[in-house]
N, C-alpha and C positions, 0 to 999 in steps of 0.2 A: 508639124502637126502634133507631135508628141508633147511639145511645150504647151500648146493650146489645151490639149486634153488634160494635162497635169494641172494647168492653171484653172480650168473649169472645175476639176475635182477639188482642188484646194479651196476655191471660192464656195462651192457647194458644201464642203465639209465645214467651213467657217459659218455659213448661214444656218445649217442644221444644228451646229453646236450652240450657236447663239439662241436659236429658237428653243432648243432643249433646256438651256440654262434659264430662259424666261419662264418655262413651264414649271420649274421647281422653285421659283422665287416666291416670297411671301405675298399674299394678297390681303387687302383690307376692304371690307364691305360694311357700310353703315346700315343698321337695322332699326326699325321703328320699335319703340317700347310703348306699352299702353297700360292703363289701369282705369277701372271704373269703380267708384265708391257708391255703394247703395245704402239705403236706409236699413238699420239693424232690424232683425225680426223681433217681435215682441209676443208675449203670451200672457194673458190675464185670466184668472178664474172669475168670470163675469158675475158681478154682483155677489161674489163669494158663494155662488150656488154650489153646494157640496153634493157628493154622492150620498144620498140619504135613503136608507132602506125603510124608513118609517118606524112606527111603533108596532112591535111584533109580540103577540102572545104565543109563547113557545108551546109546543105540543108534547105528546108522549113519545114521539119518534123524532129522529134527526130530520132536519128540514133544510132546504135551500131556498132562498128568496132571491129573485132576479129583478134587477132594475135595468130596463132596456136603455140603450144609448139614444134617447130621443128627447124632444122638448117636453113631452107630457107622457112619461111612461105610465103604463097601467100597472095596477097591483098584481103581482104574479108570484104565487107560491109554486115553485117548480116541483119540489118533492116534499114529502112529510105532511104532518098535520098542524103545523104552526099556522097562525092566522095573522095577517097584516091588517091592522085596524084601518078602515076606510076614512076615518076622521083625521088620520095623520098622513100628510102628503109625502109621497116618494118623489125624489128628484134625481136625475142624472146630473153629474158634475158638468157645468157649462163653461166653455172656454172661448175666448176671442183672440184671434191672431191678427197682428198688424205687421207692416213692413213695406217693402218695395212692391208696388202694384204689378200684378200679372206674374210674379215669381212663384214657382212651385215650392212647396215645403213638405217635409216628412213629419209624421206624428208618431211618437213613441209612447206607448202606454205600458203599464206593468205586464210582464209575461210570467211573473212568479207570484206566489201567494203573498198577499199583504195582510197585516194583522191590525185589528182595532182592539183597544183594551179598555178595561175598567179595573184599575188596581192590578191585581195579579191575574184577573180573568181576561180571556181573549176570545175573539171570533175571527175567522178567516174569510178573506175576500179573494175570489179567484175569477177566472173567465172574464177579464176586462174586455169591453168592446168599445169601439169608437164609431160615431155616426158617420164620419167621413172616410172610414176605412183607415188607410195609413198615409194618405196624402191630401193636400189641398192646394188651392191657388189663391193668393192674396188678391182681394177685390172680387172674388167669385164666391168662395165659401169660407168666410172668415170666422164663422161660429161653428163649433162642434161640441158634441156631448159625449161623455164617457160613462158607461154603465158597468155593472159587474154582478157577480153572484155571491151572496153571503151564506155561509154555512152556519146553521143554528142547531147545535146538538140538543138533544132532549135534556141533557144535564146542564145546559147553559144557566148561569147565575143571572137573576133579574138585576139589571143595572143599565146605566147609559154608557155605551161604548163609543170611543172616538179614536181616530188615528189619521194618518196622512198617507198619501201615495204621490208619486211623481209622474208628471206628464211633460214631455219635451217636444218642441218643434225646432226644426232646423231647415235652412234653405237647401234645396237640392242642387 
């Protein structure tokens, strides 16, 4: 009986040792790889419609002129006594986004002061706003407008001022 018990123990030890060795052996598993290529996102300044504060008659006090981020902004002197001539149209900058249908995108507009110049003279634009907020969905709201606030000091020099600012869109 002793021999049978020793034989059973030897066989069990062999089986457990083989099973343990199998647990530490290398394993290989095949995994699927994927990629989906989508249409690149595009951004265009539609019809080159600029952010245009119009023709302004400066006043005797510092003024701020606001152009809302809408398709047809109304003339708005926020502070001061400057006058925006009604014969000169104000426009918000107009943009069109293209790309993969139904994809969401983020809009980045300036968060710092931007400057427009005429020679050595300059005016500051702040408070940029976007008609879509900060996001959009391609195929749903592909057009958006950017407005801002122009500071017109009483000491501003009479001239035509121009400059640029950057707007960025990126897929989420």
